[in-house]
C-alpha positions as YAML, in Angstrom:
chain: A
units: angstrom
residues:
- id: 1
  name: MET
  ca: [103.05, 123.75, 89.82]
- id: 2
  name: THR
  ca: [101.44, 121.44, 91.78]
- id: 3
  name: ALA
  ca: [100.94, 121.64, 95.77]
- id: 4
  name: PHE
  ca: [101.88, 117.87, 95.85]
- id: 5
  name: GLN
  ca: [105.17, 116.36, 96.79]
- id: 6
  name: ASN
  ca: [107.36, 113.18, 96.25]
- id: 7
  name: GLN
  ca: [108.21, 111.93, 99.76]
- id: 8
  name: LEU
  ca: [111.15, 109.76, 98.45]
- id: 9
  name: ILE
  ca: [112.26, 113.33, 97.17]
- id: 10
  name: ASP
  ca: [111.50, 115.26, 100.22]
- id: 11
  name: ALA
  ca: [113.02, 113.01, 102.38]
- id: 12
  name: LEU
  ca: [116.54, 114.18, 101.23]
- id: 13
  name: PRO
  ca: [118.82, 116.82, 102.43]
- id: 14
  name: ALA
  ca: [118.21, 119.98, 101.19]
- id: 15
  name: ARG
  ca: [121.28, 120.14, 99.15]
- id: 16
  name: ALA
  ca: [120.76, 116.67, 97.69]
- id: 17
  name: ARG
  ca: [117.30, 117.29, 97.30]
- id: 18
  name: ALA
  ca: [117.62, 120.69, 95.42]
- id: 19
  name: SER
  ca: [121.06, 118.79, 93.43]
- id: 20
  name: LEU
  ca: [118.61, 116.15, 92.17]
- id: 21
  name: LEU
  ca: [115.41, 118.50, 91.34]
- id: 22
  name: ALA
  ca: [117.79, 120.78, 89.17]
- id: 23
  name: LEU
  ca: [117.98, 117.64, 86.74]
- id: 24
  name: CYS
  ca: [114.16, 117.07, 86.72]
- id: 25
  name: GLU
  ca: [111.03, 118.38, 84.50]
- id: 26
  name: GLN
  ca: [107.74, 118.20, 85.64]
- id: 27
  name: VAL
  ca: [105.50, 115.98, 83.06]
- id: 28
  name: GLU
  ca: [102.20, 115.36, 82.75]
- id: 29
  name: LEU
  ca: [101.29, 111.29, 82.79]
- id: 30
  name: THR
  ca: [98.59, 110.16, 80.88]
- id: 31
  name: LEU
  ca: [96.09, 107.39, 81.77]
- id: 32
  name: SER
  ca: [97.10, 103.68, 80.30]
- id: 33
  name: GLU
  ca: [100.51, 105.52, 78.94]
- id: 34
  name: VAL
  ca: [103.18, 102.70, 79.12]
- id: 35
  name: LEU
  ca: [106.30, 104.33, 80.61]
- id: 36
  name: CYS
  ca: [108.54, 101.07, 79.54]
- id: 37
  name: ASN
  ca: [108.60, 97.61, 78.66]
- id: 38
  name: PRO
  ca: [109.89, 94.24, 80.09]
- id: 39
  name: GLY
  ca: [113.80, 94.08, 78.40]
- id: 40
  name: GLU
  ca: [113.73, 98.10, 77.79]
- id: 41
  name: ARG
  ca: [116.63, 100.22, 78.56]
- id: 42
  name: MET
  ca: [115.52, 102.66, 80.91]
- id: 43
  name: ARG
  ca: [115.48, 106.02, 79.47]
- id: 44
  name: HIS
  ca: [114.37, 108.09, 82.19]
- id: 45
  name: VAL
  ca: [113.30, 107.56, 85.66]
- id: 46
  name: TYR
  ca: [109.82, 108.82, 87.32]
- id: 47
  name: PHE
  ca: [108.66, 110.58, 90.47]
- id: 48
  name: PRO
  ca: [105.00, 110.53, 90.70]
- id: 49
  name: LEU
  ca: [103.15, 113.81, 92.41]
- id: 50
  name: ASP
  ca: [99.85, 113.14, 92.04]
- id: 51
  name: GLY
  ca: [99.66, 110.16, 89.36]
- id: 52
  name: PHE
  ca: [100.32, 106.70, 89.75]
- id: 53
  name: ILE
  ca: [102.11, 103.85, 88.00]
- id: 54
  name: SER
  ca: [100.82, 100.05, 87.73]
- id: 55
  name: LEU
  ca: [104.02, 97.63, 87.76]
- id: 56
  name: VAL
  ca: [102.73, 94.92, 85.77]
- id: 57
  name: ALA
  ca: [103.92, 91.36, 84.88]
- id: 58
  name: VAL
  ca: [103.65, 90.15, 81.40]
- id: 59
  name: THR
  ca: [104.46, 86.54, 79.87]
- id: 60
  name: GLY
  ca: [104.00, 85.40, 76.45]
- id: 61
  name: ASP
  ca: [100.53, 86.84, 74.72]
- id: 62
  name: SER
  ca: [99.02, 87.22, 78.83]
- id: 63
  name: PRO
  ca: [97.81, 90.96, 79.57]
- id: 64
  name: GLY
  ca: [99.43, 90.70, 82.62]
- id: 65
  name: ILE
  ca: [98.96, 91.20, 86.48]
- id: 66
  name: GLU
  ca: [100.07, 93.91, 88.28]
- id: 67
  name: VAL
  ca: [102.50, 93.23, 91.00]
- id: 68
  name: GLY
  ca: [103.22, 96.75, 92.33]
- id: 69
  name: MET
  ca: [102.14, 100.04, 92.79]
- id: 70
  name: ILE
  ca: [104.31, 103.32, 92.65]
- id: 71
  name: GLY
  ca: [102.74, 106.46, 93.46]
- id: 72
  name: PHE
  ca: [104.19, 109.49, 95.63]
- id: 73
  name: GLU
  ca: [105.72, 107.85, 97.84]
- id: 74
  name: GLY
  ca: [108.31, 106.31, 95.45]
- id: 75
  name: MET
  ca: [109.99, 106.22, 92.14]
- id: 76
  name: LEU
  ca: [110.08, 104.20, 88.72]
- id: 77
  name: GLY
  ca: [113.51, 103.17, 87.48]
- id: 78
  name: ALA
  ca: [114.55, 102.31, 91.34]
- id: 79
  name: SER
  ca: [116.38, 99.37, 89.55]
- id: 80
  name: LEU
  ca: [119.47, 101.49, 88.43]
- id: 81
  name: ALA
  ca: [120.59, 101.67, 91.82]
- id: 82
  name: LEU
  ca: [121.76, 98.39, 91.46]
- id: 83
  name: GLY
  ca: [123.33, 99.18, 88.22]
- id: 84
  name: VAL
  ca: [120.94, 97.32, 86.06]
- id: 85
  name: LYS
  ca: [119.61, 99.13, 83.31]
- id: 86
  name: THR
  ca: [116.96, 97.16, 81.63]
- id: 87
  name: VAL
  ca: [113.27, 96.78, 83.52]
- id: 88
  name: PRO
  ca: [111.85, 93.54, 84.10]
- id: 89
  name: LEU
  ca: [107.86, 94.60, 84.21]
- id: 90
  name: ARG
  ca: [105.58, 96.81, 82.20]
- id: 91
  name: ALA
  ca: [105.21, 100.23, 83.73]
- id: 92
  name: LEU
  ca: [101.30, 101.47, 82.92]
- id: 93
  name: VAL
  ca: [99.97, 104.94, 84.04]
- id: 94
  name: GLN
  ca: [97.26, 104.05, 86.36]
- id: 95
  name: GLY
  ca: [95.92, 107.37, 87.37]
- id: 96
  name: ALA
  ca: [96.77, 110.31, 85.24]
- id: 97
  name: GLY
  ca: [98.59, 113.04, 87.14]
- id: 98
  name: SER
  ca: [101.99, 114.93, 87.40]
- id: 99
  name: ALA
  ca: [105.58, 113.70, 88.10]
- id: 100
  name: TRP
  ca: [108.99, 114.75, 88.20]
- id: 101
  name: ARG
  ca: [110.86, 112.96, 85.13]
- id: 102
  name: MET
  ca: [114.81, 113.30, 85.15]
- id: 103
  name: ASP
  ca: [116.87, 111.63, 82.40]
- id: 104
  name: ALA
  ca: [118.08, 107.75, 83.35]
- id: 105
  name: ALA
  ca: [121.99, 108.63, 82.73]
- id: 106
  name: ALA
  ca: [122.06, 111.29, 84.79]
- id: 107
  name: PHE
  ca: [120.15, 109.74, 87.72]
- id: 108
  name: ALA
  ca: [123.11, 106.73, 87.86]
- id: 109
  name: VAL
  ca: [125.04, 109.66, 88.13]
- id: 110
  name: GLU
  ca: [123.36, 111.40, 91.01]
- id: 111
  name: LEU
  ca: [123.20, 108.12, 92.83]
- id: 112
  name: GLY
  ca: [127.08, 107.90, 92.49]
- id: 113
  name: ARG
  ca: [127.24, 111.28, 94.23]
- id: 114
  name: SER
  ca: [124.74, 111.90, 96.90]
- id: 115
  name: PRO
  ca: [125.31, 108.75, 99.58]
- id: 116
  name: ALA
  ca: [121.59, 110.02, 100.85]
- id: 117
  name: LEU
  ca: [119.94, 109.48, 97.73]
- id: 118
  name: LYS
  ca: [121.34, 106.28, 97.71]
- id: 119
  name: ARG
  ca: [120.44, 105.11, 101.27]
- id: 120
  name: ASN
  ca: [116.68, 106.09, 100.54]
- id: 121
  name: VAL
  ca: [116.34, 104.62, 96.75]
- id: 122
  name: ASP
  ca: [117.75, 101.21, 98.50]
- id: 123
  name: ARG
  ca: [115.61, 101.08, 101.15]
- id: 124
  name: TYR
  ca: [112.48, 101.89, 99.01]
- id: 125
  name: LEU
  ca: [114.20, 98.89, 96.19]
- id: 126
  name: TYR
  ca: [113.36, 96.66, 99.39]
- id: 127
  name: VAL
  ca: [109.87, 98.80, 99.89]
- id: 128
  name: LEU
  ca: [109.24, 97.23, 96.70]
- id: 129
  name: MET
  ca: [110.17, 93.85, 96.81]
- id: 130
  name: GLY
  ca: [107.92, 93.47, 99.91]
- id: 131
  name: GLN
  ca: [105.08, 94.73, 97.48]
- id: 132
  name: HIS
  ca: [105.67, 92.23, 94.71]
- id: 133
  name: ALA
  ca: [105.80, 89.23, 97.28]
- id: 134
  name: ALA
  ca: [102.78, 90.50, 99.25]
- id: 135
  name: SER
  ca: [101.21, 90.71, 95.63]
- id: 136
  name: ALA
  ca: [102.29, 86.97, 94.59]
- id: 137
  name: VAL
  ca: [100.69, 85.88, 98.32]
- id: 138
  name: CYS
  ca: [97.85, 87.83, 97.80]
- id: 139
  name: LEU
  ca: [96.65, 86.42, 94.32]
- id: 140
  name: ARG
  ca: [97.00, 82.83, 95.43]
- id: 141
  name: PHE
  ca: [95.09, 82.92, 98.76]
- id: 142
  name: HIS
  ca: [92.93, 86.36, 98.81]
- id: 143
  name: LEU
  ca: [89.37, 86.22, 97.74]
- id: 144
  name: ILE
  ca: [88.39, 88.88, 95.00]
- id: 145
  name: VAL
  ca: [86.39, 90.81, 97.49]
- id: 146
  name: PRO
  ca: [89.28, 91.96, 100.08]
- id: 147
  name: ARG
  ca: [92.25, 92.03, 97.01]
- id: 148
  name: LEU
  ca: [89.68, 94.72, 95.51]
- id: 149
  name: ALA
  ca: [89.39, 96.73, 98.96]
- id: 150
  name: ARG
  ca: [93.03, 96.38, 99.08]
- id: 151
  name: TRP
  ca: [93.65, 98.02, 95.65]
- id: 152
  name: LEU
  ca: [91.22, 100.65, 96.11]
- id: 153
  name: LEU
  ca: [92.92, 101.51, 99.38]
- id: 154
  name: MET
  ca: [96.63, 101.50, 97.87]
- id: 155
  name: SER
  ca: [94.94, 103.86, 94.75]
- id: 156
  name: GLN
  ca: [93.52, 106.02, 97.19]
- id: 157
  name: ASP
  ca: [96.19, 106.70, 98.89]
- id: 158
  name: ARG
  ca: [98.27, 107.38, 95.42]
- id: 159
  name: ALA
  ca: [95.31, 109.63, 94.02]
- id: 160
  name: HIS
  ca: [95.28, 111.93, 96.56]
- id: 161
  name: SER
  ca: [91.58, 111.95, 96.51]
- id: 162
  name: PRO
  ca: [89.07, 109.71, 97.74]
- id: 163
  name: ARG
  ca: [87.56, 109.67, 93.85]
- id: 164
  name: PHE
  ca: [89.06, 108.07, 91.24]
- id: 165
  name: HIS
  ca: [88.58, 106.83, 87.28]
- id: 166
  name: ILE
  ca: [88.76, 103.37, 86.69]
- id: 167
  name: THR
  ca: [86.66, 100.89, 84.50]
- id: 168
  name: HIS
  ca: [85.66, 97.06, 85.52]
- id: 169
  name: GLU
  ca: [87.87, 96.16, 82.84]
- id: 170
  name: PHE
  ca: [90.94, 97.91, 83.85]
- id: 171
  name: LEU
  ca: [90.27, 96.24, 87.43]
- id: 172
  name: ALA
  ca: [89.99, 92.83, 86.24]
- id: 173
  name: TYR
  ca: [93.42, 93.35, 84.29]
- id: 174
  name: MET
  ca: [95.23, 94.69, 87.23]
- id: 175
  name: LEU
  ca: [94.08, 91.87, 89.71]
- id: 176
  name: GLY
  ca: [93.91, 88.93, 87.37]
- id: 177
  name: VAL
  ca: [90.46, 87.83, 87.23]
- id: 178
  name: ARG
  ca: [87.70, 88.05, 85.04]
- id: 179
  name: ARG
  ca: [85.27, 90.67, 84.84]
- id: 180
  name: VAL
  ca: [82.35, 89.52, 86.20]
- id: 181
  name: GLY
  ca: [84.68, 88.83, 89.24]
- id: 182
  name: ILE
  ca: [85.20, 92.12, 89.70]
- id: 183
  name: THR
  ca: [81.01, 93.38, 89.00]
- id: 184
  name: ASN
  ca: [80.48, 91.16, 91.73]
- id: 185
  name: ALA
  ca: [83.33, 92.02, 94.39]
- id: 186
  name: ALA
  ca: [82.39, 95.79, 93.70]
- id: 187
  name: THR
  ca: [78.80, 95.35, 94.08]
- id: 188
  name: VAL
  ca: [79.88, 93.66, 97.37]
- id: 189
  name: LEU
  ca: [81.24, 96.59, 98.69]
- id: 190
  name: GLN
  ca: [78.66, 99.23, 97.14]
- id: 191
  name: ARG
  ca: [75.87, 97.20, 99.03]
- id: 192
  name: SER
  ca: [77.96, 97.33, 102.24]
- id: 193
  name: GLY
  ca: [78.19, 101.41, 101.44]
- id: 194
  name: LEU
  ca: [81.99, 101.38, 101.23]
- id: 195
  name: ILE
  ca: [82.16, 102.71, 97.71]
- id: 196
  name: ALA
  ca: [79.69, 104.34, 95.03]
- id: 197
  name: TYR
  ca: [80.71, 103.48, 91.91]
- id: 198
  name: ARG
  ca: [78.82, 104.92, 88.11]
- id: 199
  name: ARG
  ca: [80.30, 104.84, 84.39]
- id: 200
  name: GLY
  ca: [83.87, 104.57, 85.71]
- id: 201
  name: GLU
  ca: [83.82, 106.80, 88.51]
- id: 202
  name: LEU
  ca: [84.40, 105.57, 91.91]
- id: 203
  name: GLN
  ca: [84.08, 107.11, 95.37]
- id: 204
  name: VAL
  ca: [85.79, 105.40, 98.66]
- id: 205
  name: LEU
  ca: [82.49, 106.56, 100.91]
- id: 206
  name: ASP
  ca: [83.77, 104.53, 104.09]
- id: 207
  name: ARG
  ca: [87.61, 104.22, 104.20]
- id: 208
  name: PRO
  ca: [87.83, 102.62, 107.30]
- id: 209
  name: GLY
  ca: [85.07, 100.08, 106.56]
- id: 210
  name: LEU
  ca: [87.34, 99.69, 103.52]
- id: 211
  name: GLU
  ca: [90.19, 99.12, 105.72]
- id: 212
  name: ALA
  ca: [88.00, 96.59, 107.97]
- id: 213
  name: ALA
  ca: [87.60, 94.46, 104.58]
- id: 214
  name: ALA
  ca: [90.86, 94.32, 102.96]
- id: 215
  name: CYS
  ca: [92.81, 91.49, 103.16]
- id: 216
  name: GLY
  ca: [96.06, 91.86, 105.91]
- id: 217
  name: CYS
  ca: [98.50, 92.36, 102.94]
- id: 218
  name: TYR
  ca: [97.46, 96.06, 102.70]
- id: 219
  name: ALA
  ca: [98.16, 96.67, 106.70]
- id: 220
  name: ALA
  ca: [101.96, 95.05, 106.10]
- id: 221
  name: ASP
  ca: [102.63, 97.02, 102.89]
- id: 222
  name: CYS
  ca: [102.15, 100.39, 104.99]
- id: 223
  name: LYS
  ca: [104.11, 98.94, 108.17]
- id: 224
  name: VAL
  ca: [107.02, 97.76, 105.63]
- id: 225
  name: TYR
  ca: [107.07, 101.52, 103.95]
- id: 226
  name: ALA
  ca: [106.41, 103.36, 107.54]
- id: 227
  name: ASP
  ca: [109.56, 101.16, 108.79]
- id: 228
  name: LEU
  ca: [111.97, 102.07, 106.50]
- id: 229
  name: LEU
  ca: [110.61, 105.19, 105.09]
- id: 230
  name: GLY
  ca: [108.11, 106.52, 106.83]
...
């Protein structure tokens, strides 16, 4: 059993938390695993513990671009609280690890039984909306280096570690830029002593420095979460 918790579940009153967990099973999330695709019916909801998931907007034959990230602070499948059973985004495992998984139909029933669960999920939906909006602004107006710094901070928060596996190809996919752009931006951060990167293994060396290098979207994301769910 992992020592990590899911904050959305942990914030529930004891009885509501026990009722929810009784319907969950712990599963392992595999790196690059696709949990759902746009338009598909949601079969399961996931509450990550030490794994994390990218929400990717796709159109046509494009590989897509990341518009949100889910880790131990939230869940995949929150849109069920709106009565919507299909998903608008691809959910891709970005960080391998464990999660609580629950049948989507059972989760919908539990939402109707537990006002505390419904309230927390509704608030988390608002947080996700803010994250999606921030990603759109970030993509349009911010340079690659600050965007990469923000992405690394978000990943470190959810990985529970300053070290995690990531490739330049995957970063380019997530940030919607060419690989050479990621290489150049990572070089800037590495030469500044903020990160170390070798053969797909990245380590955050200077967290305060990386926060200073990131665009304001990271701090704004954190504030919205803290105001509503912190």
